N, C-alpha and C positions, 0 to 999 in steps of 0.2 A: 585490404592490402594497404590502403592509405594509412589506416590506424597503426598497422604493424610497422610501416616505414617511419612514422613519427616516433613510435616507441624506440625504434632502433637508434635514434639520435641521443637517447639518454646514456648515462654511464652504464657500462655492461652489467654491473651487478644490479642496478635498478631496472634496466631493460629486461633482464632475465626474470626478475621478480614479477614484472608486468606480464610477460609472456606466460608465466606460470599461472597467474590469475585468470588468464584467458583459456587455460586448459592445455597449453603447449608444453612439451618437453623441449629444452633448448640447449644448444652448445654454441659457444663463441668461436669464430674463426678470425684470425688476425694475420696481417703481414705489414710490417712497418707501422704506419699510422692508420692503415685501413682496417676496418672492422666489419664483420658480418655475422650472421647467425644461420644455423640450420635448425628449423623448428619441426617438431613432429606431433601429429595428433591423429589418432586412430590409424587409418591406412594411408595417410597423406603426409608429405613433408613440404616445407617451404624453405627455399634458399633466399635469404634476405641480405642484400648488400647495401651497406650504409653509405650515404654521400658524405662529403667533407669539404671544408673550405681551406684545408691545408694546402699551402702553395707547392709543397713537394709533390703531393699527389696530383694536383691539377696540372703540374708541370708535365705530366704524361701527355697532356693535350697537344704538346708541340710536335709530336711525331706524326700525326695524321695517318692516312691510310697507306702506310709504307710496308706493311708485312703482307707478303703474298702466301696464301694457303692454296691447297689443291682446289678449293671451291671458290676462291676469290679473295679480294683484298680486305684486310681488317686493320684497324687502328693499332699499330704496334705498341704504343704506350699503354693503352688500356689492356691489350692482350698480355703484355709482360707484367703489368701490375696484378692481373688476375691469376697468373700462373701459380704463385705460391698458395693461393687460396683453393685452387682446384683440387689439389691432393687432399687437403683437409675436408673439402666438401664430399669428395667421393668416399672417403673413409667413413664419414658420418652417415651418408646415405646408405652405405652397406650395413652400418650398425643399426640404424633405425628400420631398414628394410621396408620402405613404403611401397605401395602399389603405384603411386603417382607422385610427381613433384611439381610444385609451382615455383616460379622464379620471379623475384621482384626487387626493385631498388629505385632510389631517387637520386637525380643529379649524377655525380660520379658513380654512385651505386647503381644507377640505371644503366650506365655504360658498361659496368662490370657484369651486370645481369644479362646484357645482350651477349657478351663474350661467353658467359656461363651457359647460356642457352645453346650457343653453337658447340661448345666443348662437350656438353652433356648429351648431345644427340648421338654421340659415338661411345663405344665402350659398353661395359656391362653395367648400365645405369637404368634406373626406373624410367618409364616413359614420362615425358613432359606433358602435364595437363594444361598448363597455360603459362604465359609470360606477361607480366604487367609492369611497365616502367613509367616513371614520372620525371619529365624534364631532363632526359639524358641527351648528351651531344651525339653527333654522328659517329658511328662506330664501324660500320661495314660499307664496302663498295657495292655497286649495283650487281655484280656477279654473285657475291656471297649473299646479298639480299635475296636474290632469286632462289639460291640454294636453300636458305633458311625458310623461305616462304613455302617451299615444297615440303620441308620437314615439319614446319609448325603451322601449316595451313589451318586457319580457324582457331589457333591456340594463342596467337598474339592479341592480347585484349587491348584494342585501340580502335576508336571510332574511324569510319571511313573519312577521307579528306573532306568531302562536302559537308559531312556532319560536324567535323571540327570547325570549319569556317562558319557554319551556322551558329554554333555555340559561341564563338568569339563575337559574332554580330549581335547575338542576344545579350551578351555582356555589355556591348556598346549601347544597346537600347536601354538597358537597366541604368547604366551610368548617366545617360542623357535624361532619362525620366526623373532621376533623383538628383540631378544637377551636380554630378560628381565629375571632377576633372581627372582624366587618366593620362599617364605617361609611361614610357619605357626606359629602362636603365640596364643596358647590357653589362655583363660582368667585366672584371678588370683585365680579362684576357683579350678583349677587343681593343687593339692598340694600333691606331692608324699611322703613328710615326715610329713604329718598331723598326730597328735596323734589319730585321729578318723579313725578307720579301714574302715568305710563306705565311707569316703571321699577318702581314698587311693584307694579303689576298684573302685569307679566311675572315679577317675583320670586315672587309668590304662586303663579302658574301653574307656575313651575319647581319650587318646593318641593313642590307637590302631586304633580307628576310624580315627583320623586325619592323622595317618601315611598312612592309606589306601587311603584317599582322596589326600594326598600329592603325592602318586604314580600316581594317575590319572592325576594330573595337572603338574607333573614333578618338584615339589618343592623338594629341597635337604636338607632343614633344618626345624626342629620344635624347636622353641625357647620357653622355658618354664620358669616359675617363680621358684626360688629355694626353696621357702617356708620360714617359720620362724625358729628361734632358739629354741623357746619354753622353754627358761630358761636353756637349756643344748645344746650348739652348737655342741660339738663332737657327741652326740647322734643323734641330728637332721641331721647332715651330714651322719652319718652311716645309719640312716633310709632311707635317700634319695638314697644312693648308693644301699642299699639292695632292695628297691622297684623299682629302675631303672632296676635292673636285672630281674624283673618280665616281662618286656616288651619283645616282640618278636624281632628278629633281625631287622625286618623292622622298628619297633618302635624306636630302638636304633640307626638306621642308620648305622649299621655295617654289614648289609646283602647284 
């Protein structure tokens, strides 16, 4: 799946040529700047949703878990971004007529893959054999998470929490052994001086999480973006300093 996700970042004509070399039939799915593929081989299909650095697409991240479904809350931005792709995916799955389907994606594509796994559990679709994502942001609330766990029990391919922590710590041991310095750099959507309170709140949560992971791996620095001036640089700097103080000692690296 990792190899397929990497191929998915190539230009569509090149990506499809690479998929063909691996023995897959493929069709491209698109919506605005978002791109994905439905791959078919023998009796299986793979829905692959590509990540992107496009600011328009990542702008979906501002909506958070604001959409309520009968099964729980879901990120409305990612859900709405996925919606035009869903119709294309269903048509292609019906055309390929597989006995099972895998769903995968990286980053934004991983978020869309989670939405796809929820949407494809209903309707006249082939059974989901597994879901494997890489580095996706939070997509569903606790209620919907429980619902999806009941539907995908044993099919979401992700190590247990203790195993994830162990692997991070192994990386830390490797870095120390080879005298490598590690650091973390959250993306540009972590903005401590944003005029939007919801963005600030999520930024604090993300930095606390990254500080915890940094401890597991032995990283000594979290390098963040300073944010914008928003038309008033002194106020922007003051907001940054004030919200920086909201972080724990671990998050500020002074503990």
